[in-house]
C-alpha positions in Angstrom: 107.5 72.5 123.1 108.7 68.9 123.2 108.0 65.7 125.1 110.4 63.9 127.4 110.1 60.1 127.8 111.9 57.9 130.2 111.2 54.8 132.4 111.5 54.8 136.2 111.6 51.5 137.9 111.0 51.5 141.7 113.9 51.0 144.0 116.5 51.4 141.3 118.7 54.3 142.1 120.7 53.8 138.9 117.6 54.2 136.8 116.6 57.3 138.6 120.0 58.8 138.1 119.9 57.9 134.4 116.5 59.4 133.9 117.5 62.7 135.5 120.5 62.9 133.2 118.3 62.2 130.2 115.9 64.9 131.3 118.6 67.5 131.5 120.1 66.4 128.2 116.8 66.7 126.4 116.2 70.2 127.7 119.6 71.4 126.6 119.2 69.7 123.2 115.7 71.3 122.8 117.1 74.8 123.5 119.8 74.3 120.8 117.6 72.8 118.1 114.4 74.9 118.7 115.7 78.4 119.5 112.8 80.1 117.5 110.4 78.8 120.0 112.4 80.0 123.1 111.0 83.5 122.9 112.5 85.9 125.4 110.3 87.7 127.9 111.0 91.1 126.4 109.7 90.3 122.9 106.4 91.8 122.0 103.5 89.4 121.9 99.8 89.6 121.1 97.5 87.7 123.5 93.8 87.3 123.1 91.7 87.7 126.2 90.5 84.4 127.6 93.3 82.3 126.0 96.7 81.2 127.2 98.3 81.1 123.7 100.5 83.9 122.5 101.8 84.9 119.2 105.0 86.9 118.6 103.7 89.2 115.9 106.9 91.1 115.5 108.6 87.8 114.5 105.7 87.0 112.0 106.0 90.4 110.4 109.8 90.1 110.2 109.4 86.7 108.4 107.0 88.3 106.0 109.4 91.1 105.3 112.3 88.7 104.8 110.6 86.3 102.4 108.6 88.9 100.5 105.5 86.8 101.0 103.1 89.8 100.5 104.8 91.0 97.4 102.0 89.7 95.2 99.2 90.2 97.7 96.3 92.4 96.7 95.3 95.7 98.2 91.6 95.2 99.2 90.4 98.4 97.6 91.7 101.4 95.7 91.7 104.1 98.4 90.6 107.7 97.9 92.0 109.2 101.1 93.8 108.5 104.4 93.4 105.1 105.9 92.2 105.4 109.6 92.3 102.9 112.4 88.8 102.1 113.6 87.9 99.5 116.3 89.4 96.1 115.4 90.4 97.2 111.9 90.9 100.1 109.5 88.5 102.3 107.5 89.8 102.6 103.9 88.1 105.5 102.0 86.8 104.3 98.6 84.3 105.4 96.0 80.8 103.9 96.4 80.7 100.8 94.2 84.5 100.4 94.1 85.4 96.7 93.7 86.7 95.0 96.9 89.4 92.4 96.1 90.5 89.4 98.0 93.8 90.1 99.8 95.2 86.5 99.7 94.0 83.3 98.1 91.9 81.3 100.5 88.5 79.9 101.3 85.3 81.8 102.2 84.6 80.9 105.8 81.7 83.2 106.7 79.1 85.4 104.9 76.9 87.3 107.3 75.3 90.5 108.4 75.7 92.2 111.8 75.1 95.6 113.3 78.8 96.5 113.6 80.1 95.3 110.3 77.1 95.2 107.9 77.2 92.7 105.1 80.6 91.1 105.5 82.8 88.2 104.2 85.5 86.4 106.1 88.2 84.5 104.1 90.8 82.2 105.6 94.3 82.0 104.1 96.3 79.5 106.2 96.8 81.2 109.6 95.4 84.4 108.3 91.7 85.5 108.5 90.7 88.7 106.6 87.2 90.2 107.0 85.6 92.7 104.6 82.7 94.8 106.0 80.1 97.2 104.5 79.6 95.4 101.2 76.8 95.7 98.7 74.4 92.9 97.9 72.2 90.4 99.7 72.7 87.0 101.4 70.9 84.0 99.9 70.4 80.6 101.5 69.7 77.9 99.0 67.6 74.8 99.7 70.8 72.7 99.9 72.0 75.0 102.7 74.5 76.9 100.7 75.1 80.5 101.8 75.8 83.0 99.0 76.6 86.7 98.7 74.9 88.0 95.6 75.6 91.4 94.1 73.8 91.5 90.8 74.8 95.0 90.0 78.5 94.1 90.3 78.2 90.7 88.7 79.5 89.2 92.0 78.4 85.9 93.4 80.5 84.0 96.0 79.6 81.0 98.2 80.6 80.0 101.7 83.3 77.3 101.4 84.4 78.6 97.9 88.1 78.7 97.1 88.7 82.3 96.1 91.9 83.4 94.4 93.8 86.6 95.5 92.6 89.6 93.5 89.1 88.1 92.9 86.2 90.4 93.6 84.7 89.8 97.1 82.1 92.6 96.8 81.6 96.3 96.3 81.8 99.2 98.7 78.3 100.2 99.9 76.8 103.7 100.2 78.5 106.3 102.2 78.1 107.1 105.9 76.4 110.2 107.3 79.4 112.2 106.4 78.9 111.3 102.8 82.2 109.3 102.6 82.2 105.6 101.6 84.6 103.2 103.4 85.7 99.6 103.4 86.1 98.4 106.9 88.9 95.7 106.8 90.0 93.4 109.7 92.9 91.0 109.8 93.8 88.2 112.3 96.7 85.8 112.6 96.0 82.5 114.3 93.0 84.2 115.9 94.9 87.2 117.1 94.0 90.7 115.9 96.6 92.3 113.7 96.8 96.0 112.9 95.9 96.1 109.2 97.8 99.4 108.8 101.0 97.4 109.4 99.9 94.9 106.8 99.3 97.7 104.2 102.7 99.3 105.1 104.6 96.1 104.5 102.8 95.5 101.2 103.6 99.0 100.1 107.3 98.6 100.9 107.3 95.3 98.9 105.3 96.5 95.9 106.2 100.1 95.7 102.6 101.3 95.5 102.2 105.1 94.9 101.4 107.1 98.0 98.0 108.9 98.5 98.4 112.6 97.8 97.9 115.0 100.7 94.7 116.5 99.3 93.2 113.0 99.4 93.2 112.3 95.6 94.6 108.9 94.8 97.4 108.7 92.2 95.7 105.6 90.8 92.9 107.7 89.1 89.3 106.8 89.3 88.6 103.2 90.2 86.7 101.1 87.7 84.3 98.2 88.4 85.9 95.1 86.8 83.4 92.6 85.4 83.9 88.8 86.0 84.4 88.4 82.3 87.1 91.0 82.3 88.8 89.3 85.3 88.8 86.0 83.4 90.1 87.7 80.3 92.9 89.3 82.3 93.9 85.9 83.8 93.8 84.3 80.3 95.9 87.0 78.6 98.4 87.2 81.4 98.8 83.4 81.3 99.3 83.5 77.6 101.6 86.5 77.4 103.9 86.3 80.4 103.1 83.3 82.6 102.4 85.8 85.4 105.9 87.3 85.3 105.5 91.0 86.1 109.1 91.8 85.1 109.0 90.0 81.7 110.4 92.0 78.7 110.0 90.5 75.2 113.5 90.4 73.6 112.1 91.2 70.1 109.3 93.7 70.6 110.2 95.1 74.0 106.7 94.3 75.3 106.4 94.8 79.0 105.1 93.0 82.1 102.2 90.8 82.9 100.2 91.6 79.8 103.1 92.3 77.5 102.0 95.9 76.8 103.9 97.5 74.0 106.2 100.3 75.2 104.8 102.8 72.7 101.3 102.2 74.3 102.4 102.7 77.9 102.3 106.5 78.1 98.7 106.9 76.7 97.4 103.7 78.4 98.8 104.7 81.8 97.5 108.3 81.4 94.0 107.0 80.6 93.9 104.4 83.4 95.8 106.2 86.2 95.5 109.9 85.4 99.2 110.3 84.9 102.0 108.8 82.8 104.5 106.3 84.3 107.9 105.2 83.0 108.9 101.8 81.8 110.9 101.3 85.1 108.0 102.2 87.3 105.7 99.9 85.3 107.9 96.9 85.6 108.5 97.2 89.3 104.8 97.6 90.2 102.5 94.7 89.4 99.5 96.4 91.0 99.8 99.3 88.5 100.1 96.9 85.7 96.9 95.2 86.7 95.2 98.5 87.0 96.2 99.5 83.4 95.3 96.0 82.0 91.9 96.1 83.6 91.2 99.5 82.3 92.0 98.6 78.7 90.4 95.2 78.8 87.2 96.8 80.1 87.3 99.2 77.2 88.0 96.5 74.7 85.3 94.2 76.2 82.6 96.8 75.9 83.3 97.4 72.3 83.5 93.7 71.4 80.3 92.9 73.4 78.4 95.4 71.3 80.1 94.3 68.0 79.4 90.6 68.6 75.8 91.3 69.7 76.4 89.9 73.2 78.2 86.7 72.0 80.6 85.8 74.8 82.9 83.5 72.9 83.2 85.9 69.9 83.8 88.8 72.3 86.7 87.0 74.0 88.4 86.3 70.7 87.8 89.9 69.5 89.4 91.3 72.7 92.3 88.8 72.3 92.8 89.9 68.7 92.8 93.5 69.7 95.3 92.9 72.5 97.6 90.9 70.1 97.3 92.9 66.9 95.4 96.1 67.6 92.5 95.0 65.4 89.5 93.1 66.9 88.2 92.0 63.5 91.2 89.8 62.7 90.4 87.2 65.3 90.2 84.4 62.7 93.3 85.4 60.6 95.4 82.3 60.0 98.5 84.0 58.5 101.6 83.4 60.7 102.8 86.5 62.5 106.4 87.8 62.7 108.1 90.5 64.6 111.5 91.8 63.5 112.0 88.5 61.5 111.0 86.3 64.4 108.0 83.9 64.1 104.9 84.2 66.3 101.5 82.4 66.4 98.8 83.5 64.0 96.1 85.7 65.4 93.7 82.8 65.1 96.0 80.5 67.1 96.4 83.2 69.7 92.7 84.0 70.2 91.8 80.3 70.4 94.5 79.8 73.1 93.2 82.8 75.1 89.6 81.5 74.7 90.6 78.1 76.1 92.3 79.7 79.1 89.3 82.0 79.6 86.8 79.1 79.5 88.8 77.1 82.0 88.9 80.0 84.4 85.2 80.9 84.1 84.2 77.3 84.7 86.4 77.1 87.8 85.0 80.4 89.3 81.3 80.3 88.4 
């Protein structure tokens, strides 16, 4: 784990003696300064066949638990049943067409098709590699050599080498197996060593407080929705404008909650519509994944209405959705009158919708 340097001059006993002392001193010093690397023989390790390197996965997972580094990671798909270990990964039951989301921000390393994994994408996030199998779509190789996954039905198009943010759509779950059940096959590696994805999901669940799957196999999330790229960009823009990505934010004047600053009086009906059950203010604030689920559901509803009203005008649709989110009325997107709440000044609806539009356009340009 460290290098020892000394000079030995022939026929000089003093130098030999001095070099031996230095060698012993460096070893003792290394044991004191670098104790994390001096793993004891009884610690569990994961060793890939054909390699001499080893990884102490228990230590890696303990570090993840200690620093909460997966608190904001994304569950790859909304499950509709019991997750099962299968081969080198897990099979996560999901509805056909359910959106598969990027677990951690990283770069797309591989897009390929093989007999064991079907159409699949591999993303690298630092020392982690995560692989998503059994996706819908086709692989396209452009003249310049670019490799793309194209899923026209889901509005998804990603490219090898692309920087992909956590939560972005990777693909959609393909048709079911012979049993009629659809699955996402998900694999995870750390520094090239296979990791049990079930343990990853359990740590994420403990950090994020995600609702458990009911025994009968019905998810407490409600039916999954397919989130369009425009809605994902809108979500990013509105969250940036409203809370700066702070899931525990509470407005001191209106009491608006979380990432999207949802009004507390809307929470019961919105959560019932999006999740199939009503959640409390406390449950909402401690669970960013549920917040995103509700936000996506309502933004999809607002977007569909605005798209029709604007006759497919993207810029106008964005401003209409922003106006509806801010004021409840999509037609007020150009109103210049300053807003107030309980005597406190807020931007006009026009100012708000233009700010959201600017964020939206920046996000869309960066991800096209």
